[in-house]
N, CA, C, O and the ligand as a Tripos MOL2 file, in Angstrom:
@<TRIPOS>MOLECULE
protein
  269   267    68     0     0
PROTEIN
NO_CHARGES

@<TRIPOS>ATOM
      1 N          90.9780  136.6970   83.9640 N.3       1 MET1
      2 CA         90.1800  137.5040   84.8300 C.3       1 MET1
      3 C          90.7260  137.5270   86.3060 C.2       1 MET1
      4 O          91.1640  136.4920   86.8090 O.2       1 MET1
      5 N          90.6990  138.5660   86.9070 N.am      2 LYS2
      6 CA         91.1170  138.5260   88.2710 C.3       2 LYS2
      7 C          90.0000  138.1910   89.1840 C.2       2 LYS2
      8 O          88.9010  138.7350   89.0780 O.2       2 LYS2
      9 N          90.2740  137.2960   90.0840 N.am      3 ILE3
     10 CA         89.1930  136.9660   91.1050 C.3       3 ILE3
     11 C          89.1890  137.9770   92.2280 C.2       3 ILE3
     12 O          90.2170  138.2920   92.8270 O.2       3 ILE3
     13 N          88.0500  138.4510   92.4770 N.am      4 PRO4
     14 CA         88.0150  139.4790   93.5680 C.3       4 PRO4
     15 C          88.1800  138.9530   94.7740 C.2       4 PRO4
     16 O          87.8670  137.7750   94.9460 O.2       4 PRO4
     17 N          88.6980  139.7220   95.8250 N.am      5 ASP5
     18 CA         88.8080  139.3100   97.1270 C.3       5 ASP5
     19 C          87.6070  139.4440   97.8240 C.2       5 ASP5
     20 O          87.4340  140.3920   98.5900 O.2       5 ASP5
     21 N          86.6420  138.4640   97.6060 N.am      6 ASN6
     22 CA         85.2350  138.8110   98.0390 C.3       6 ASN6
     23 C          84.7300  137.4780   98.3080 C.2       6 ASN6
     24 O          84.9820  136.5810   97.5030 O.2       6 ASN6
     25 N          84.0370  137.2440   99.3640 N.am      7 ASP7
     26 CA         83.4950  135.8740   99.8260 C.3       7 ASP7
     27 C          82.0370  136.0240   99.8180 C.2       7 ASP7
     28 O          81.4120  135.2140  100.5030 O.2       7 ASP7
     29 N          81.3880  136.9040   99.1740 N.am      8 GLU8
     30 CA         80.0000  137.2650   99.1360 C.3       8 GLU8
     31 C          79.2140  136.0260   98.7520 C.2       8 GLU8
     32 O          78.2500  135.6020   99.3880 O.2       8 GLU8
     33 N          79.7790  135.4190   97.5140 N.am      9 LEU9
     34 CA         78.9570  134.3820   97.0530 C.3       9 LEU9
     35 C          79.1250  133.0940   97.9330 C.2       9 LEU9
     36 O          78.1350  132.3850   98.1160 O.2       9 LEU9
     37 N          80.2820  132.7740   98.4630 N.am     10 ALA10
     38 CA         80.4680  131.6090   99.3320 C.3      10 ALA10
     39 C          79.5650  131.9210  100.6060 C.2      10 ALA10
     40 O          78.7660  131.0650  100.9880 O.2      10 ALA10
     41 N          79.6710  132.9760  101.1780 N.am     11 GLU11
     42 CA         78.9280  133.4160  102.3630 C.3      11 GLU11
     43 C          77.3690  133.1540  102.0030 C.2      11 GLU11
     44 O          76.7260  132.4280  102.7610 O.2      11 GLU11
     45 N          76.8260  133.6510  101.0170 N.am     12 ALA12
     46 CA         75.3770  133.5340  100.6710 C.3      12 ALA12
     47 C          75.0260  132.1280  100.5260 C.2      12 ALA12
     48 O          73.9390  131.7680  100.9750 O.2      12 ALA12
     49 N          75.7950  131.2830   99.9620 N.am     13 VAL13
     50 CA         75.5270  129.9260   99.6380 C.3      13 VAL13
     51 C          75.5330  129.1260  100.9650 C.2      13 VAL13
     52 O          74.5880  128.4250  101.3280 O.2      13 VAL13
     53 N          76.6940  129.2960  101.6600 N.am     14 LEU14
     54 CA         77.0350  128.5180  102.8860 C.3      14 LEU14
     55 C          76.0660  128.8980  103.9270 C.2      14 LEU14
     56 O          75.7370  127.9770  104.6750 O.2      14 LEU14
     57 N          75.5680  129.9880  104.1290 N.am     15 SER15
     58 CA         74.5520  130.4670  105.0510 C.3      15 SER15
     59 C          73.1710  129.9700  104.7180 C.2      15 SER15
     60 O          72.2680  130.0190  105.5530 O.2      15 SER15
     61 N          73.0070  129.5130  103.5590 N.am     16 GLY16
     62 CA         71.7370  129.1140  103.0700 C.3      16 GLY16
     63 C          70.8050  130.2850  102.6650 C.2      16 GLY16
     64 O          69.6080  130.0900  102.4540 O.2      16 GLY16
     65 N          71.3210  131.3750  102.5730 N.am     17 GLU17
     66 CA         70.6330  132.6640  102.1450 C.3      17 GLU17
     67 C          70.0860  132.4900  100.7740 C.2      17 GLU17
     68 O          68.9860  132.9100  100.4160 O.2      17 GLU17
     69 N          70.9910  131.7950   99.9820 N.am     18 ILE18
     70 CA         70.3770  131.5540   98.5960 C.3      18 ILE18
     71 C          70.4830  130.1120   98.3610 C.2      18 ILE18
     72 O          71.3560  129.4550   98.9290 O.2      18 ILE18
     73 N          69.6090  129.5640   97.5230 N.am     19 ALA19
     74 CA         69.6960  128.1100   97.0770 C.3      19 ALA19
     75 C          70.7120  128.0790   96.0150 C.2      19 ALA19
     76 O          70.7840  128.9350   95.1330 O.2      19 ALA19
     77 N          71.4950  127.0670   96.1240 N.am     20 TRP20
     78 CA         72.5380  126.6650   95.2150 C.3      20 TRP20
     79 C          71.9600  126.0760   94.0120 C.2      20 TRP20
     80 O          71.3270  125.0330   94.1760 O.2      20 TRP20
     81 N          72.0610  126.5560   92.8210 N.am     21 PRO21
     82 CA         71.1520  126.1040   91.7860 C.3      21 PRO21
     83 C          71.9080  124.7450   91.1350 C.2      21 PRO21
     84 O          72.2060  124.7010   89.9420 O.2      21 PRO21
     85 N          72.1280  123.8560   91.8950 N.am     22 LEU22
     86 CA         72.7740  122.6740   91.4120 C.3      22 LEU22
     87 C          71.6350  121.6910   90.8320 C.2      22 LEU22
     88 O          70.5890  121.4290   91.4270 O.2      22 LEU22
     89 N          71.9750  121.2400   89.6950 N.am     23 ASP23
     90 CA         70.9840  120.1930   89.1410 C.3      23 ASP23
     91 C          71.0880  118.8810   89.8270 C.2      23 ASP23
     92 O          72.1100  118.1970   89.7750 O.2      23 ASP23
     93 N          69.9850  118.5320   90.4900 N.am     24 PRO24
     94 CA         70.0580  117.3030   91.2640 C.3      24 PRO24
     95 C          70.4010  116.0260   90.4400 C.2      24 PRO24
     96 O          70.8840  115.0400   90.9960 O.2      24 PRO24
     97 N          70.1580  116.0600   89.1880 N.am     25 ALA25
     98 CA         70.5550  114.9320   88.3830 C.3      25 ALA25
     99 C          72.0150  114.9130   88.2160 C.2      25 ALA25
    100 O          72.5560  113.8390   87.9520 O.2      25 ALA25
    101 N          72.6960  115.9630   88.3380 N.am     26 ARG26
    102 CA         74.0350  116.1190   87.9580 C.3      26 ARG26
    103 C          74.7910  116.8970   89.0280 C.2      26 ARG26
    104 O          75.3730  117.9380   88.7210 O.2      26 ARG26
    105 N          74.8010  116.4660   90.1700 N.am     27 PRO27
    106 CA         75.3080  117.2400   91.4900 C.3      27 PRO27
    107 C          76.8090  117.4590   91.3840 C.2      27 PRO27
    108 O          77.4110  118.1380   92.2160 O.2      27 PRO27
    109 N          77.3600  116.9170   90.4280 N.am     28 TYR28
    110 CA         79.0260  117.1910   90.5110 C.3      28 TYR28
    111 C          79.2710  118.1830   89.4240 C.2      28 TYR28
    112 O          80.4040  118.6170   89.2140 O.2      28 TYR28
    113 N          78.1690  118.5730   88.6890 N.am     29 ASP29
    114 CA         78.5110  119.7120   87.6220 C.3      29 ASP29
    115 C          78.7460  120.9010   88.4140 C.2      29 ASP29
    116 O          78.2240  121.1010   89.5100 O.2      29 ASP29
    117 N          79.6230  121.7570   87.7700 N.am     30 ALA30
    118 CA         79.9950  123.1120   88.2750 C.3      30 ALA30
    119 C          78.7770  123.9860   87.8150 C.2      30 ALA30
    120 O          78.2060  123.8130   86.7380 O.2      30 ALA30
    121 N          78.4560  124.8840   88.6780 N.am     31 PRO31
    122 CA         77.4190  125.9180   88.2560 C.3      31 PRO31
    123 C          78.1270  126.8440   87.2260 C.2      31 PRO31
    124 O          79.3370  127.0590   87.2950 O.2      31 PRO31
    125 N          77.2950  127.4060   86.2320 N.am     32 ARG32
    126 CA         77.9400  128.3170   85.3080 C.3      32 ARG32
    127 C          77.6070  129.7840   85.4300 C.2      32 ARG32
    128 O          78.2540  130.6730   84.8770 O.2      32 ARG32
    129 N          76.5440  129.9700   86.2010 N.am     33 ILE33
    130 CA         75.9230  131.2870   86.3030 C.3      33 ILE33
    131 C          75.8470  131.6380   87.7560 C.2      33 ILE33
    132 O          75.2520  130.9120   88.5540 O.2      33 ILE33
    133 N          76.4760  132.8030   88.1210 N.am     34 CYS34
    134 CA         76.4260  133.3280   89.4010 C.3      34 CYS34
    135 C          74.9170  133.4630   89.9210 C.2      34 CYS34
    136 O          74.1560  134.2100   89.3060 O.2      34 CYS34
    137 N          74.4940  132.7940   90.9820 N.am     35 PRO35
    138 CA         73.1540  132.9940   91.4380 C.3      35 PRO35
    139 C          72.8230  134.4580   92.0140 C.2      35 PRO35
    140 O          71.6650  134.8540   92.1410 O.2      35 PRO35
    141 N          73.8440  135.1470   92.3180 N.am     36 LEU36
    142 CA         73.7250  136.5800   92.8740 C.3      36 LEU36
    143 C          73.4840  137.5750   91.8420 C.2      36 LEU36
    144 O          72.6390  138.4520   92.0220 O.2      36 LEU36
    145 N          74.1640  137.5010   90.7800 N.am     37 CYS37
    146 CA         74.0140  138.4760   89.7830 C.3      37 CYS37
    147 C          73.7640  137.9410   88.3440 C.2      37 CYS37
    148 O          73.5700  138.7290   87.4180 O.2      37 CYS37
    149 N          73.7710  136.7090   88.1810 N.am     38 GLY38
    150 CA         73.5380  136.1510   86.8510 C.3      38 GLY38
    151 C          74.6500  136.2110   85.8600 C.2      38 GLY38
    152 O          74.4950  135.8040   84.7080 O.2      38 GLY38
    153 N          75.7860  136.7230   86.3020 N.am     39 ARG39
    154 CA         77.0530  136.6990   85.4410 C.3      39 ARG39
    155 C          77.5310  135.2390   85.1920 C.2      39 ARG39
    156 O          77.3780  134.3240   86.0000 O.2      39 ARG39
    157 N          78.0980  135.1390   84.0350 N.am     40 ARG40
    158 CA         78.7390  133.8610   83.6740 C.3      40 ARG40
    159 C          79.9230  133.8360   84.6310 C.2      40 ARG40
    160 O          80.5950  134.8500   84.8190 O.2      40 ARG40
    161 N          80.1840  132.6560   85.2490 N.am     41 MET41
    162 CA         81.3190  132.4710   86.0690 C.3      41 MET41
    163 C          82.4160  131.5740   85.4370 C.2      41 MET41
    164 O          82.1810  130.6500   84.6580 O.2      41 MET41
    165 N          83.5640  131.9340   85.8400 N.am     42 VAL42
    166 CA         84.7540  131.1850   85.3540 C.3      42 VAL42
    167 C          84.7880  129.8850   86.0610 C.2      42 VAL42
    168 O          84.7740  129.9150   87.2910 O.2      42 VAL42
    169 N          84.8290  128.8010   85.4730 N.am     43 VAL43
    170 CA         84.7280  127.4300   86.0110 C.3      43 VAL43
    171 C          85.9460  126.8040   85.6710 C.2      43 VAL43
    172 O          86.3770  126.8090   84.5170 O.2      43 VAL43
    173 N          86.6260  126.1680   86.7900 N.am     44 LYS44
    174 CA         87.7100  125.4020   86.5360 C.3      44 LYS44
    175 C          87.2800  123.8220   87.0100 C.2      44 LYS44
    176 O          86.7890  123.6910   88.1320 O.2      44 LYS44
    177 N          87.4200  122.9290   86.3660 N.am     45 ILE45
    178 CA         86.9400  121.4720   86.7820 C.3      45 ILE45
    179 C          88.1370  120.5460   86.8290 C.2      45 ILE45
    180 O          88.8770  120.4070   85.8560 O.2      45 ILE45
    181 N          88.2920  119.9900   87.8410 N.am     46 SER46
    182 CA         89.2630  118.8140   87.9370 C.3      46 SER46
    183 C          88.3960  117.4770   88.3800 C.2      46 SER46
    184 O          87.2200  117.5590   88.7350 O.2      46 SER46
    185 N          89.0350  116.4020   88.3210 N.am     47 PRO47
    186 CA         88.2660  115.2090   88.3720 C.3      47 PRO47
    187 C          87.3400  115.1100   89.6620 C.2      47 PRO47
    188 O          86.2080  114.6270   89.6490 O.2      47 PRO47
    189 N          87.9360  115.5970   90.6970 N.am     48 MET48
    190 CA         87.2110  115.3340   91.9990 C.3      48 MET48
    191 C          86.5200  116.6910   92.4860 C.2      48 MET48
    192 O          85.8870  116.7180   93.5410 O.2      48 MET48
    193 N          86.6580  117.7200   91.7400 N.am     49 SER49
    194 CA         85.9710  118.8560   92.3440 C.3      49 SER49
    195 C          85.8850  119.9570   91.2780 C.2      49 SER49
    196 O          86.3220  119.7790   90.1410 O.2      49 SER49
    197 N          85.3000  121.1180   91.6840 N.am     50 TRP50
    198 CA         85.3160  122.2790   90.6400 C.3      50 TRP50
    199 C          85.5610  123.4480   91.4980 C.2      50 TRP50
    200 O          85.6030  123.4200   92.7280 O.2      50 TRP50
    201 N          85.7290  124.5530   90.6930 N.am     51 GLU51
    202 CA         85.8700  125.8830   91.4200 C.3      51 GLU51
    203 C          85.2180  126.7950   90.4530 C.2      51 GLU51
    204 O          85.4680  126.7450   89.2480 O.2      51 GLU51
    205 N          84.3740  127.6350   90.9870 N.am     52 ALA52
    206 CA         83.5960  128.5640   90.1800 C.3      52 ALA52
    207 C          83.8160  130.0930   90.6550 C.2      52 ALA52
    208 O          83.6510  130.4300   91.8280 O.2      52 ALA52
    209 N          84.1610  130.8850   89.7480 N.am     53 ALA53
    210 CA         84.4260  132.3130   90.2680 C.3      53 ALA53
    211 C          83.5130  133.3280   89.4780 C.2      53 ALA53
    212 O          83.4330  133.3670   88.2500 O.2      53 ALA53
    213 N          82.8690  134.1040   90.3170 N.am     54 CYS54
    214 CA         82.2360  135.3560   89.6980 C.3      54 CYS54
    215 C          83.0900  136.6240   89.8450 C.2      54 CYS54
    216 O          83.6880  136.9580   90.8680 O.2      54 CYS54
    217 N          83.0630  137.2490   88.7340 N.am     55 SER55
    218 CA         84.0640  138.3470   88.7860 C.3      55 SER55
    219 C          83.6470  139.4460   89.8590 C.2      55 SER55
    220 O          84.3980  140.3740   90.1600 O.2      55 SER55
    221 N          82.4530  139.2700   90.3790 N.am     56 ARG56
    222 CA         82.0410  140.3510   91.3260 C.3      56 ARG56
    223 C          81.9710  139.7440   92.7220 C.2      56 ARG56
    224 O          82.2920  140.3690   93.7330 O.2      56 ARG56
    225 N          81.5030  138.4100   92.7150 N.am     57 HIS57
    226 CA         81.2360  137.8600   94.0090 C.3      57 HIS57
    227 C          82.1220  136.8620   94.6760 C.2      57 HIS57
    228 O          81.8680  136.3510   95.7670 O.2      57 HIS57
    229 N          83.2290  136.6030   93.9180 N.am     58 GLY58
    230 CA         84.2660  135.7480   94.3970 C.3      58 GLY58
    231 C          84.0230  134.2930   94.0790 C.2      58 GLY58
    232 O          83.2060  133.8330   93.2820 O.2      58 GLY58
    233 N          84.8610  133.6700   94.8290 N.am     59 LEU59
    234 CA         85.0280  132.1020   94.5130 C.3      59 LEU59
    235 C          84.1300  131.1320   95.2860 C.2      59 LEU59
    236 O          83.7410  131.3350   96.4370 O.2      59 LEU59
    237 N          83.8560  130.1200   94.5850 N.am     60 LEU60
    238 CA         83.0830  129.0320   95.3720 C.3      60 LEU60
    239 C          83.6590  127.7450   94.9200 C.2      60 LEU60
    240 O          83.8390  127.4820   93.7310 O.2      60 LEU60
    241 N          83.9420  126.9530   95.8980 N.am     61 ARG61
    242 CA         84.4530  125.6320   95.6000 C.3      61 ARG61
    243 C          83.6190  124.5390   95.9630 C.2      61 ARG61
    244 O          82.9010  124.6070   96.9610 O.2      61 ARG61
    245 N          83.6590  123.5090   95.2090 N.am     62 SER62
    246 CA         82.6820  122.2990   95.3960 C.3      62 SER62
    247 C          82.8850  121.6540   96.7620 C.2      62 SER62
    248 O          81.9000  121.1530   97.3040 O.2      62 SER62
    249 N          83.9860  121.6210   97.3250 N.am     63 GLU63
    250 CA         84.2730  120.9970   98.7010 C.3      63 GLU63
    251 C          83.4600  121.8740   99.7200 C.2      63 GLU63
    252 O          83.0330  121.3750  100.7610 O.2      63 GLU63
    253 N          83.2720  123.1010   99.4190 N.am     64 TRP64
    254 CA         82.5480  123.9720  100.3870 C.3      64 TRP64
    255 C          81.0360  123.6180  100.4640 C.2      64 TRP64
    256 O          80.4040  123.7730  101.5100 O.2      64 TRP64
    257 N          80.4990  123.1580   99.3700 N.am     65 VAL65
    258 CA         79.0690  122.9900   99.3820 C.3      65 VAL65
    259 C          78.6190  121.4650   99.4110 C.2      65 VAL65
    260 O          77.4420  121.1100   99.4610 O.2      65 VAL65
    261 N          79.6680  120.6490   99.3770 N.am     66 GLU66
    262 CA         79.2510  119.2050   99.6260 C.3      66 GLU66
    263 C          78.7490  118.9940  100.9980 C.2      66 GLU66
    264 O          79.1390  119.6180  101.9850 O.2      66 GLU66
    265 N          77.7370  117.9440  100.9800 N.am     67 ARG67
    266 CA         77.3150  117.5640  102.2190 C.3      67 ARG67
    267 C          77.4860  116.1720  102.4850 C.2      67 ARG67
    268 O          77.1430  115.7040  103.5700 O.2      67 ARG67
    269 ZN         78.0610  137.4170   90.8940 Zn       68 ZN68
@<TRIPOS>BOND
     1     1     2 1
     2     2     3 1
     3     3     4 2
     4     3     5 am
     5     5     6 1
     6     6     7 1
     7     7     8 2
     8     7     9 am
     9     9    10 1
    10    10    11 1
    11    11    12 2
    12    11    13 am
    13    13    14 1
    14    14    15 1
    15    15    16 2
    16    15    17 am
    17    17    18 1
    18    18    19 1
    19    19    20 2
    20    19    21 am
    21    21    22 1
    22    22    23 1
    23    23    24 2
    24    23    25 am
    25    25    26 1
    26    26    27 1
    27    27    28 2
    28    27    29 am
    29    29    30 1
    30    30    31 1
    31    31    32 2
    32    31    33 am
    33    33    34 1
    34    34    35 1
    35    35    36 2
    36    35    37 am
    37    37    38 1
    38    38    39 1
    39    39    40 2
    40    39    41 am
    41    41    42 1
    42    42    43 1
    43    43    44 2
    44    43    45 am
    45    45    46 1
    46    46    47 1
    47    47    48 2
    48    47    49 am
    49    49    50 1
    50    50    51 1
    51    51    52 2
    52    51    53 am
    53    53    54 1
    54    54    55 1
    55    55    56 2
    56    55    57 am
    57    57    58 1
    58    58    59 1
    59    59    60 2
    60    59    61 am
    61    61    62 1
    62    62    63 1
    63    63    64 2
    64    63    65 am
    65    65    66 1
    66    66    67 1
    67    67    68 2
    68    67    69 am
    69    69    70 1
    70    70    71 1
    71    71    72 2
    72    71    73 am
    73    73    74 1
    74    74    75 1
    75    75    76 2
    76    75    77 am
    77    77    78 1
    78    78    79 1
    79    79    80 2
    80    79    81 am
    81    81    82 1
    82    82    83 1
    83    83    84 2
    84    83    85 am
    85    85    86 1
    86    86    87 1
    87    87    88 2
    88    87    89 am
    89    89    90 1
    90    90    91 1
    91    91    92 2
    92    91    93 am
    93    93    94 1
    94    94    95 1
    95    95    96 2
    96    95    97 am
    97    97    98 1
    98    98    99 1
    99    99   100 2
   100    99   101 am
   101   101   102 1
   102   102   103 1
   103   103   104 2
   104   103   105 am
   105   105   106 1
   106   106   107 1
   107   107   108 2
   108   107   109 am
   109   109   110 1
   110   110   111 1
   111   111   112 2
   112   111   113 am
   113   113   114 1
   114   114   115 1
   115   115   116 2
   116   115   117 am
   117   117   118 1
   118   118   119 1
   119   119   120 2
   120   119   121 am
   121   121   122 1
   122   122   123 1
   123   123   124 2
   124   123   125 am
   125   125   126 1
   126   126   127 1
   127   127   128 2
   128   127   129 am
   129   129   130 1
   130   130   131 1
   131   131   132 2
   132   131   133 am
   133   133   134 1
   134   134   135 1
   135   135   136 2
   136   135   137 am
   137   137   138 1
   138   138   139 1
   139   139   140 2
   140   139   141 am
   141   141   142 1
   142   142   143 1
   143   143   144 2
   144   143   145 am
   145   145   146 1
   146   146   147 1
   147   147   148 2
   148   147   149 am
   149   149   150 1
   150   150   151 1
   151   151   152 2
   152   151   153 am
   153   153   154 1
   154   154   155 1
   155   155   156 2
   156   155   157 am
   157   157   158 1
   158   158   159 1
   159   159   160 2
   160   159   161 am
   161   161   162 1
   162   162   163 1
   163   163   164 2
   164   163   165 am
   165   165   166 1
   166   166   167 1
   167   167   168 2
   168   167   169 am
   169   169   170 1
   170   170   171 1
   171   171   172 2
   172   171   173 am
   173   173   174 1
   174   174   175 1
   175   175   176 2
   176   175   177 am
   177   177   178 1
   178   178   179 1
   179   179   180 2
   180   179   181 am
   181   181   182 1
   182   182   183 1
   183   183   184 2
   184   183   185 am
   185   185   186 1
   186   186   187 1
   187   187   188 2
   188   187   189 am
   189   189   190 1
   190   190   191 1
   191   191   192 2
   192   191   193 am
   193   193   194 1
   194   194   195 1
   195   195   196 2
   196   195   197 am
   197   197   198 1
   198   198   199 1
   199   199   200 2
   200   199   201 am
   201   201   202 1
   202   202   203 1
   203   203   204 2
   204   203   205 am
   205   205   206 1
   206   206   207 1
   207   207   208 2
   208   207   209 am
   209   209   210 1
   210   210   211 1
   211   211   212 2
   212   211   213 am
   213   213   214 1
   214   214   215 1
   215   215   216 2
   216   215   217 am
   217   217   218 1
   218   218   219 1
   219   219   220 2
   220   219   221 am
   221   221   222 1
   222   222   223 1
   223   223   224 2
   224   223   225 am
   225   225   226 1
   226   226   227 1
   227   227   228 2
   228   227   229 am
   229   229   230 1
   230   230   231 1
   231   231   232 2
   232   231   233 am
   233   233   234 1
   234   234   235 1
   235   235   236 2
   236   235   237 am
   237   237   238 1
   238   238   239 1
   239   239   240 2
   240   239   241 am
   241   241   242 1
   242   242   243 1
   243   243   244 2
   244   243   245 am
   245   245   246 1
   246   246   247 1
   247   247   248 2
   248   247   249 am
   249   249   250 1
   250   250   251 1
   251   251   252 2
   252   251   253 am
   253   253   254 1
   254   254   255 1
   255   255   256 2
   256   255   257 am
   257   257   258 1
   258   258   259 1
   259   259   260 2
   260   259   261 am
   261   261   262 1
   262   262   263 1
   263   263   264 2
   264   263   265 am
   265   265   266 1
   266   266   267 1
   267   267   268 2
@<TRIPOS>SUBSTRUCTURE
     1 MET1         2 RESIDUE 1 A MET
     2 LYS2         6 RESIDUE 1 A LYS
     3 ILE3        10 RESIDUE 1 A ILE
     4 PRO4        14 RESIDUE 1 A PRO
     5 ASP5        18 RESIDUE 1 A ASP
     6 ASN6        22 RESIDUE 1 A ASN
     7 ASP7        26 RESIDUE 1 A ASP
     8 GLU8        30 RESIDUE 1 A GLU
     9 LEU9        34 RESIDUE 1 A LEU
    10 ALA10       38 RESIDUE 1 A ALA
    11 GLU11       42 RESIDUE 1 A GLU
    12 ALA12       46 RESIDUE 1 A ALA
    13 VAL13       50 RESIDUE 1 A VAL
    14 LEU14       54 RESIDUE 1 A LEU
    15 SER15       58 RESIDUE 1 A SER
    16 GLY16       62 RESIDUE 1 A GLY
    17 GLU17       66 RESIDUE 1 A GLU
    18 ILE18       70 RESIDUE 1 A ILE
    19 ALA19       74 RESIDUE 1 A ALA
    20 TRP20       78 RESIDUE 1 A TRP
    21 PRO21       82 RESIDUE 1 A PRO
    22 LEU22       86 RESIDUE 1 A LEU
    23 ASP23       90 RESIDUE 1 A ASP
    24 PRO24       94 RESIDUE 1 A PRO
    25 ALA25       98 RESIDUE 1 A ALA
    26 ARG26      102 RESIDUE 1 A ARG
    27 PRO27      106 RESIDUE 1 A PRO
    28 TYR28      110 RESIDUE 1 A TYR
    29 ASP29      114 RESIDUE 1 A ASP
    30 ALA30      118 RESIDUE 1 A ALA
    31 PRO31      122 RESIDUE 1 A PRO
    32 ARG32      126 RESIDUE 1 A ARG
    33 ILE33      130 RESIDUE 1 A ILE
    34 CYS34      134 RESIDUE 1 A CYS
    35 PRO35      138 RESIDUE 1 A PRO
    36 LEU36      142 RESIDUE 1 A LEU
    37 CYS37      146 RESIDUE 1 A CYS
    38 GLY38      150 RESIDUE 1 A GLY
    39 ARG39      154 RESIDUE 1 A ARG
    40 ARG40      158 RESIDUE 1 A ARG
    41 MET41      162 RESIDUE 1 A MET
    42 VAL42      166 RESIDUE 1 A VAL
    43 VAL43      170 RESIDUE 1 A VAL
    44 LYS44      174 RESIDUE 1 A LYS
    45 ILE45      178 RESIDUE 1 A ILE
    46 SER46      182 RESIDUE 1 A SER
    47 PRO47      186 RESIDUE 1 A PRO
    48 MET48      190 RESIDUE 1 A MET
    49 SER49      194 RESIDUE 1 A SER
    50 TRP50      198 RESIDUE 1 A TRP
    51 GLU51      202 RESIDUE 1 A GLU
    52 ALA52      206 RESIDUE 1 A ALA
    53 ALA53      210 RESIDUE 1 A ALA
    54 CYS54      214 RESIDUE 1 A CYS
    55 SER55      218 RESIDUE 1 A SER
    56 ARG56      222 RESIDUE 1 A ARG
    57 HIS57      226 RESIDUE 1 A HIS
    58 GLY58      230 RESIDUE 1 A GLY
    59 LEU59      234 RESIDUE 1 A LEU
    60 LEU60      238 RESIDUE 1 A LEU
    61 ARG61      242 RESIDUE 1 A ARG
    62 SER62      246 RESIDUE 1 A SER
    63 GLU63      250 RESIDUE 1 A GLU
    64 TRP64      254 RESIDUE 1 A TRP
    65 VAL65      258 RESIDUE 1 A VAL
    66 GLU66      262 RESIDUE 1 A GLU
    67 ARG67      266 RESIDUE 1 A ARG
    68 ZN68       269 GROUP 0 **** ****
């Protein structure tokens, strides 16, 4: 899948516009479903981080949403 050059997802999450649907019990789990469109996202997981990409809304990386 080609990752679109789009930061819509990152923007929406980081601005607090949408709640990031992380499971509080498993905060290091990557999200599987794009909260903007409900599409399944392509997820890459490495030991310390994850990366999730929606084919429409672009990429989100765990280090961007860590507090
Ligand atoms: Zn999406």
